[in-house]
N, C-alpha and C positions, 0 to 999 in steps of 0.2 A: 680525680686522683689527688690526695691531700700531699702537701709540700712536707718532704722529709726534714726534720729539724734536730740539731744536736741536743741532747738534753740540757745542758748548760744554758744554750741560748733560749730554748723553750720555756724554761723555768724562769729565767730572767725577765723575759717579756710578760710572762703571766704574773709574776710578782710585781712588775711594774704597773699593770693594769689594776690589779686588786688593791694594792697599797696606795695608789693615786687615789682610788675611790676612798679608802680609809682616812687619807689625809684631808679629804674634804669632810667626810661623814663624822669623824671623831671630834675634832675640834669646833666645827661650824654649825653642827645640827641644833644645838641649843640656840644658837643666834637665829637660825632660820625659823625655828618654832616661836621664838619671841616676836619676831616681825609678823607672825601670823595672829599674834595676840594671845598667845597662851600663857598661863601664870607659871611662876617658878615650880609651884607644886606639880602642874601638869607636865612641865619639861622634865623634872626629876623623876616622875613616874614612868614616862616613856623611856628616857635614857637609862633608867635603872633596868629596865626590861631587856636592854641590849646584852648586858653580860649573863643575865639569867637565861636568856634564849640560847646564847653560845654554849654555856655550860650544859644545858639540857641536850642541845644537839649533839655535842661531843660525847655524851654519855649514852645516847640512844641510837642516833643515826649513823654516825662515823664508824662505830666499832662493826656494823653490819657490812661495811665495804672493805673487809680485811684482806681480800686478794689483791696482789699488786696489779694484776692485769685489770681490775676494775676501776683503778684510780683515775685513768685518763678519761674514760666515758662519764664517770661520776662527776669530775671537775667541770666537764663540758655542760651537763645538764644542770648542775648546781649554778653555773654561771649564767645559764639561761634564766633560771628562776630568780637569781639576784638582779639581773638587769630588768626583767619585767617589773618586779616589785619596786626597784629604784625608780624606774620610769613612772609607775603608778603614784609614787609620792608627789610628783608635780601637780597632779589633779586632786590626789586624795588628802592632801595635808589639812584642808579646811575643817574636817570633822575629826575631833579628838579621838574617837574609838576606831574610826577607820585608820587613822595614822598609828595608833597603838597596834592594831592588828598587822598592818604593813611592816612595822617595826620588828614584831615578833617573827614574822615570815622570812624577812630579809636576814635577820640574824640566825635563823635555823638554817639558812644557806650559807651565810658568811662563816659560821663555826666550822662546819665540815671543809669549807673551801680552804680555810687557813691550815687546818690539821692535815688534810689529804695532800696539799701542795707541798707542805713540810716533809711528809713521809715520802712523797715521790723524789724530793731532793736528797733525803735520806738513803733512799734505795740506791740512787746513782752515785752518791758519795761513797756508799759502802763498796761499790763496784769500781771506785777509783775513776769514774768518768767525769766528775765534777768536784769543785771545791765549795762546800755548802756555804761557808762564810762569804766568799766573794760573789756567789750567786745571790744569796739573801740580801747583801748590801745594796742591791738594785732596788729592793723594796723599801729600804729606808730613804733612799734618794728620791724614790717615787713620792714617798709620804710628804716629804718636804716640797716637792714640785707641786703636788696637789694642794697643799696648804697655802703655798704662794700663789697659785693660779686662781683658786677660788677667792682668796683675799683681794686679789686685784679686781676681779670680775665683779665681786659683790660691792666693792667700794665705788665702782663706776656705773653698775647697772641694777644695783639693789640686791637684797637677800634672796629674791625669787629665783636667782640663777643657781643657788647653791645645790639643789637636788639635780638639776640638769648637768652641772659640771661633774657630780658624783656618778650620774648615771654614764657619763662619757668614759669614765674609767672603767666601768664594767663592760662597756662596748669594746674597749681595747682587749680586756682579759678574755672576753668570749671570742674575739677575733683570733687572738694568739693561740687560744686553746684548740682551735680547729686544725692547726698543723699536727703532723704525726711526729712521735719521737723515733729517733734512730740511734740506737736500738730501742724497740718497744720494751716496756716492763713485763716481766714474766716471772710468775711464783717458781720457787725452787720445787722440782719434781718431788724430792723426798719429804718436803714439809708441807706441800700445798693443801693436804687433807687434814692437817693437824691445826686445830684452833682453839685458844684458850679464852673462855669468856672474861669479862672484865672483872668479875667477882673473884675469879681465880688468880688473875694477875695481882689484884689488891690484897690477896692472902699471902702473897710472897713477901717476906720481911724486907729485903733489899728494895724492891719495887716501892713498898709503902714508905720506907725511909726516903728514897729518891723524891717521891711526891711531897713529902713533909717539908723537906729542905727547900725545894723549888717553890712551894707555896708560901713558905715564910719569907723568902728573899723576894719573890715577885710580888706578893701580896703587900709588902712593906711599901711598895710604889703607890699605893692607892692614895695616901695623903699628899704624896708628891704631885701626882698627875692632876688632883682636883684643886689643890689650895697653894701650890708653891708660888705661882705667878701672883695670885691675890695677896700673898703674905709679903712678898718682895716688894709690890708696890705700896703696901702699907708702911713699909720701912722707908719709903721715899725714893726708891728707884724708879726712873721713868719707863713708860711703856716700850720705848725703843730698846733701853737697856735690858729690861727683863726679857724681851724678845730674843736678844742676842745671847743672854745668859742661858735661856731654855734651849735655843738652837745648839749651843756649845755641846749639850749632852748628846744630841743626835749626830753631831759632827764626829765626836768621839767614838759613838756607837759604831758608825760607818767605818771609821779607821780600824776599830778591833776586828769587825767582820771582814775587812780587807786583808788584814795582816794576821788573822787568827791562827791559820794554819802553820805559819812560820813560827809565830811567838809560842804557841802551845804544843808544837810538835813533840817536843821532848819533855813536856810537863805531863804528869799523870792526871787522869781524870778526878781523882780525889783532891789533888792540889788545886784544880780549877774550882771545884766547889768550895773548898776552904777560903781561896782568895775572894770569891763572891760573897761569902757570909761574912768575912772580916770587912771587906770593902763596904757592904750595906752598913754595918754598925758604924764604921768610921764615917761614912757619907751622911747618914741622917744625924750624927753627933755634930758634924761641921755645919749641916744645914740649920741646926738650932742656933748657930751663931752667925746667921746670915747678914747681920747688920754689919759684919766685918767683910768687906768685898772680896779680899783674897780668899778667905775661908769659903765663901760661896762658889768662887770660881774652881777651887780644887774639888768641892763637893759635886759640881756639875761634871767636872771631868771623870769623876769615879763613876758616871753613868755607863761608862764603858765596861767598867768591872760588875756594877750590880745588876745591870740587864744584859749586856752583850755576852760577858764571860760566862754568866749564869745560863744564858740560853744555849751558848755554844757547848757548854758542858753537858747540858740536858740533851742536846741533839746527838752529842758523841755517846752518851749513855744509851740512847734509844738505838743508834746505829750498832751497838753491840748485841742487840737482840736478835733472834732468829727472824728472818724476814716475814714470816707469816704473823708474828706478833708485834711487828713494828706499828701497824695502824692502831691496834688496842692501846698500846703504851702512849703513843702520840695523842690519842683521844684523851686519855686520863690526863696527861700533862697539860693539853690546851684547855680542858675542862676545869681542872682543879687549880692549877698553878696560875694559868694565864687568864681565867675568867672567875671562877669560883671564889678564889681567895681575895681577888680585888673587889668582887661584888660584895663580900661580906665585910672587908676592911674599909670600904668607901663610907657607909653611914657611921661606922664607929670613929674613923678619923674625922668625919665631919662634926660629930658631937663634941670631940675633943678640941678641934680647932675653934669651934664656937665658943668654947669656955676658956681655952688657954692659948689660943693663936699659935705662935711659933714654937711654943713647948711641945706641941704635937709631935715634932720631929724627934724628941727624946723617946716618947712612946714608940715611934716607928723603930727606932734603934733597939729598944728593949724587946720588941715584938720579934726581931731577928735572933736574939741571943739564944733561945733554945736550939737553933739549928747548929750552934757550935758543938753541943754534945753529940750531935748526930753525925758530924763530919770528922770527928777526931779519929774514930777507927776507919779502917778501909773496908768498903762494903764488897760483898760478893759480886763478882761479874754477872751481869743480867743473864747471860746465855748459860751459865752454869746454874744459876738459881732456876730458869725455866726447865733445864733438863732434869734437875731434881724434882721439880714439881710435877712434870710429866710422867716421871718414873713412878712417884707415889700414887699418881692418878690411875695409872694403868695397873699397878699392883693392887 
């Protein structure tokens, strides 16, 4: 008999395991590949496939798991796949094409794992059983712990430990996923048979606007993720200082997740999106002036607005969906805003940084500007838009 676990605890533990793995995988995978003798071109090809695979998975695999009661068994099986593939990296990393194939399969699992766990948290948040922000902040904390842990072990025992530590995160996630939720997730009886394909969701104007805004804001982070530390060090900041500055953004992100429900309880959804858009334009403008340390610190503190507030607004938007459509919209959000836009913007921002260095951040600020026009007016609530679309479909 499986142990019964409250949803908030179950999801916090599952987020801890998966984001611990991500805290190893995202920052240190390139270093591990470099230690195996791969060229920068090889590393770029493999790492470039990460976001592409997650995007494809969230457009093809995740939407098929649209019933709420399917989420828990799906997360368990996906965790098994991810653990097996991460373990195979330990022995299969020496061959480039084997490593490339393992990376694709791993992220075909990681993509749905992220989307489905967020959907499950959305479901219980909608039932007032948990606070999404406080539950999700465990993932951000685990990401930092994973990064610190693998940094320590790789420094003392070599880069070969990196895939081992990453696999340990998925061991934890798989173990925690075996607990049962109490109450278990169940589809609403009246909507359980009504399912709208992704192409129909994309045809709803308010959904398309939502995806455009989040893709512009989240996609603008591509240059920051890939080149900010390199740029700061080129300005003369030490490695320890750049590490602290980068960590400041994650600390503020955790604080926003922790206090989000209190801070934004009386703030409208549109106000949150407007704050995220204006904050992104301001942040990247300040980042272009990173040689002035106070401006850089303020810019990093705005990570709580550009990522955390935008993400919380997106989750709140998805929560307003009828339950049966939450998986579909979560899939689109993860595929387009959190993967596709960053995948597209990464090589573009790389080319701009290569030619203009820190001036790249002005481009990132300009990239977000079109989102201003999209958040000026209030959008139709997603549930209303879905009901109208279904009525048109039936007529």
